[in-house]
C-alpha positions in Angstrom: -47.4 -18.9 -17.4 -46.4 -21.2 -14.5 -43.4 -20.1 -12.5 -41.9 -16.9 -13.8 -39.0 -17.0 -16.3 -36.2 -14.8 -15.1 -32.7 -14.0 -16.5 -30.2 -11.6 -15.0 -29.0 -10.7 -11.5 -30.6 -7.3 -10.9 -33.1 -6.5 -8.0 -36.1 -7.7 -10.1 -34.5 -11.2 -10.3 -35.4 -11.6 -6.6 -38.9 -10.3 -7.1 -42.1 -12.0 -8.2 -45.9 -11.3 -8.1 -46.3 -13.5 -5.0 -43.9 -11.5 -2.9 -45.2 -8.2 -4.3 -48.7 -9.3 -3.2 -47.3 -10.0 0.3 -45.7 -6.6 0.5 -42.2 -7.9 0.6 -40.8 -6.7 -2.7 -41.5 -4.3 -5.7 -40.6 -4.3 -9.3 -38.3 -1.4 -10.0 -36.2 0.1 -12.7 -33.7 -2.7 -13.5 -31.9 -3.0 -16.9 -30.0 -6.1 -15.7 -33.0 -8.4 -15.5 -35.5 -9.8 -17.9 -38.6 -11.1 -16.2 -41.7 -12.7 -17.6 -44.0 -11.2 -15.0 -42.6 -7.7 -15.8 -43.7 -8.5 -19.3 -47.2 -9.2 -18.0 -47.2 -6.0 -16.1 -46.1 -4.0 -19.2 -48.8 -5.6 -21.3 -51.5 -4.8 -18.8 -50.4 -1.3 -18.3 -50.3 -0.6 -22.0 -53.8 -2.1 -22.4 -55.0 0.3 -19.7 -53.6 3.3 -21.5 -50.2 3.5 -19.8 -47.9 2.7 -22.8 -44.6 1.0 -21.8 -43.4 1.2 -25.4 -43.2 -2.5 -25.7 -43.4 -5.6 -23.5 -39.9 -7.1 -23.3 -39.7 -8.0 -19.6 -37.1 -5.4 -18.9 -38.0 -2.5 -16.6 -36.4 0.5 -18.3 -37.2 4.2 -18.6 -40.3 3.8 -20.6 -41.8 1.3 -18.2 -40.8 3.6 -15.3 -42.7 6.5 -17.0 -45.7 4.3 -17.5 -45.7 3.1 -13.8 -45.4 6.7 -12.6 -48.3 7.8 -14.9 -50.4 4.8 -13.7 -49.7 5.7 -10.0 -50.5 9.4 -10.5 -53.8 8.7 -12.3 -55.0 6.3 -9.6 -54.1 8.3 -6.5 -51.1 6.1 -5.5 -47.7 7.2 -4.2 -45.8 8.2 -7.4 -42.4 6.6 -6.7 -41.9 4.3 -9.7 -41.9 1.2 -7.6 -44.5 -1.4 -8.7 -45.4 -2.7 -5.3 -48.4 -4.1 -3.5 -50.6 -1.1 -3.8 -49.9 -0.7 -7.6 -50.4 -4.4 -8.2 -53.7 -4.5 -6.3 -55.0 -1.5 -8.3 -53.9 -2.9 -11.6 -55.6 -6.2 -10.8 -58.7 -4.4 -9.8 -58.8 -2.7 -13.2 -58.2 -5.9 -15.2 -60.6 -7.9 -13.0 -58.3 -10.6 -11.8 -54.8 -11.7 -11.1 -52.0 -10.4 -13.4 -50.7 -14.0 -13.5 -53.5 -16.5 -12.5 -51.5 -19.6 -13.5 -49.8 -22.0 -11.1 -46.7 -20.3 -9.6 -48.1 -16.9 -10.6 -49.8 -14.5 -8.2 -51.4 -17.0 -5.8 -49.0 -19.9 -6.1 -51.8 -22.4 -6.7 -53.2 -21.2 -9.9 -56.7 -20.5 -8.6 -58.9 -17.9 -7.0 -58.9 -14.2 -7.3 -57.6 -13.2 -3.9 -53.9 -12.8 -3.2 -52.5 -15.1 -0.6 -52.1 -13.6 2.9 -48.7 -12.8 4.2 -48.6 -14.7 7.4 -45.3 -13.6 8.8 -43.1 -10.5 8.8 -39.5 -10.3 10.1 -38.6 -7.8 12.7 -34.9 -6.7 13.1 -34.2 -4.9 16.4 -30.9 -3.7 15.1 -32.6 -1.7 12.3 -35.0 -0.2 14.9 -32.1 0.9 17.1 -30.2 2.4 14.1 -33.3 4.4 13.2 -33.7 5.6 16.8 -30.1 6.7 17.1 -30.1 8.5 13.8 -33.4 10.3 14.4 -33.0 11.4 18.0 -31.2 14.2 19.8 -31.0 15.5 23.4 -30.7 19.1 22.2 -33.1 20.9 22.5 -34.6 18.8 25.4 -38.1 19.8 24.4 -39.9 20.8 21.2 -39.6 19.1 17.8 -36.5 16.9 17.8 -33.8 18.5 15.6 -32.9 15.1 14.0 -36.5 13.9 13.4 -37.6 12.3 10.2 -39.2 15.4 8.8 -41.6 13.4 6.6 -43.5 12.8 9.8 -45.0 16.2 10.2 -46.8 14.9 13.2 -43.6 15.2 15.2 -44.2 18.7 16.5 -42.9 18.7 20.1 -46.3 17.6 21.5 -47.1 14.0 22.3 -44.3 12.7 20.0 -43.1 9.8 22.1 -45.3 7.1 20.7 -45.1 8.4 17.1 -41.3 8.2 17.3 -41.1 4.7 18.9 -43.7 3.4 16.4 -41.5 4.8 13.5 -38.6 2.8 15.0 -40.7 -0.4 15.1 -41.7 0.1 11.4 -38.1 0.7 10.5 -37.3 -2.6 12.1 -39.8 -4.3 9.7 -43.2 -4.2 11.4 -45.9 -3.3 8.8 -48.6 -0.7 9.4 -52.2 -1.9 9.7 -55.7 -0.5 10.2 -55.6 1.1 13.7 -51.8 1.5 13.8 -50.6 3.7 11.0 -49.6 7.3 10.2 -51.3 8.9 7.2 -48.2 10.9 6.3 -47.3 7.8 4.4 -49.1 8.2 1.1 -51.2 5.4 -0.3 -52.6 4.0 2.9 -56.3 3.0 2.7 -58.5 6.1 3.4 -60.7 4.1 5.8 -57.8 3.0 8.0 -57.9 4.4 11.6 -54.7 6.2 12.6 -55.5 7.9 15.9 -53.8 5.3 18.1 -50.4 5.7 16.4 -49.7 8.8 18.5 -51.0 7.4 21.8 -48.9 5.6 24.2 -51.3 3.1 25.8 -53.6 2.8 22.8 -50.7 2.1 20.5 -49.5 -0.6 22.9 -53.0 -2.1 22.8 -53.0 -2.2 19.0 -49.6 -4.0 19.0 -50.7 -6.4 21.7 -53.9 -7.1 19.8 -51.7 -8.3 16.9 -49.8 -10.5 19.3 -46.5 -8.8 18.2 -45.2 -8.0 21.7 -44.1 -10.1 24.7 -43.7 -8.4 28.1 -40.3 -8.8 29.7 -38.9 -7.9 33.1 -37.2 -4.6 33.7 -33.9 -6.5 34.1 -34.1 -8.4 30.8 -33.9 -5.4 28.5 -32.1 -5.7 25.1 -31.5 -3.2 22.3 -34.8 -2.7 20.4 -37.0 -3.3 23.4 -39.8 -0.9 24.2 -39.7 0.8 27.6 -42.8 2.5 29.0 -42.7 4.9 31.9 -45.2 3.6 34.3 -46.9 5.8 37.0 -49.2 3.8 39.2 -52.6 5.5 39.6 -52.1 8.1 36.9 -55.2 8.9 34.9 -56.3 8.2 32.2 -53.5 5.6 32.0 -50.4 4.8 34.0 -48.5 4.4 30.8 -47.1 7.9 30.8 -44.3 7.9 28.3 -42.5 5.5 25.9 -39.0 5.1 24.7 -36.9 2.6 22.8 -33.9 0.8 24.4 -30.6 1.2 22.5 -28.6 -0.9 25.0 -29.0 -3.9 27.2 -29.3 -3.4 31.0 -26.4 -1.7 32.6 -25.4 0.0 35.8 -24.3 3.6 35.7 -23.0 5.3 38.9 -24.5 2.5 40.9 -27.9 2.9 39.3 -29.5 0.1 37.3 -31.2 0.8 33.9 -30.4 1.0 30.2 -29.7 3.6 27.4 -32.8 4.9 25.6 -33.9 7.2 22.8 -37.1 9.2 22.8 -39.1 12.2 21.8 -41.3 14.9 23.5 -38.7 14.6 26.2 -35.9 14.5 23.6 -33.4 11.9 24.5 -30.5 10.4 22.5 -28.7 7.4 24.0 -29.5 8.7 27.5 -29.4 6.6 30.6 -32.8 5.7 32.1 -33.2 4.3 35.6 -35.3 1.1 35.6 -37.1 -0.4 38.6 -40.0 -2.9 38.9 -42.3 0.0 39.8 -41.3 2.8 37.3 -41.5 0.9 34.0 -43.2 -1.7 31.9 -41.0 -3.3 29.2 -41.9 -5.2 26.0 -40.0 -7.0 23.3 -41.2 -7.0 19.6 -41.2 -10.6 18.5 -38.8 -11.5 15.7 -41.6 -13.0 13.6 -44.8 -11.1 13.4 -47.9 -13.0 12.3 -50.3 -11.1 10.1 -53.5 -11.6 8.1 -52.3 -10.1 4.8 -54.0 -6.8 5.1 -51.0 -5.1 6.6 -48.8 -2.8 4.5 -45.0 -2.7 4.8 -43.4 0.7 4.9 -39.9 1.7 3.9 -38.3 4.2 6.3 -34.7 5.2 5.7 -32.5 4.4 8.7 -31.0 7.9 8.4 -32.6 11.1 7.1 -36.1 11.9 5.9 -38.5 9.9 3.9 -41.1 7.1 4.0 -43.2 5.2 1.5 -45.2 2.0 1.0 -43.1 -0.9 -0.2 
């Protein structure tokens, strides 16, 4: 098919099988766009028993119903978005790429493996917005009253890393094997998730990806990660983690920054910073990956979460 033929200006006009494979985009209900690769999707779904009632390249109600039925039958998140997980499953069933031609799925017309996504963008402003909208200082302990309730793991115990990792995902960092939360449906069943809720182990996972750079306590900017550090504490001196929602500032003669956090529920509260009491890290703006990561959509306000 070569490069996809697209007409219209709806959301699907900015989507193709390559950026679906990379986890960046999804085909969705869109009556304003006609797309040749949507037509390929419709044809393949119908051939596999999920009738789209025609293959016209327009993602309407019949195609939406077919995508939902396909997702339900194959144990995927049923949300009507034809994203990376749905595409990979459909290609598994048909035994190859949906569009193997140049400019199709792989961009080079050959092979059966999708190209790896090598870079994901991180937006600290989105992480900060998520933090401010999902944190509260009242009550000071217990489950945060403004938490994203999709994350049932936020229960008032050991919530700090869970919350900060949500903020990082909301900023654009994808989940990966070893750093994920299974409340998000559709993640691979063999992915390890235990480190998501652990302060130091979660840090180790992110550092292992090369996604963090350590900064000085007096270089903090909004979106940076601030760990409470207690020298000599066992099993780890990394005792707590929060996210900065301000740059460094001085309040009543004390140097620090404003932070949000859970377990010790904190919303836009001042935290004193010294060289001894903290370790600070910045999430890089460009996150290199190997293509196995999965991007997650988290609403910047309210509840919810799904694979993209």
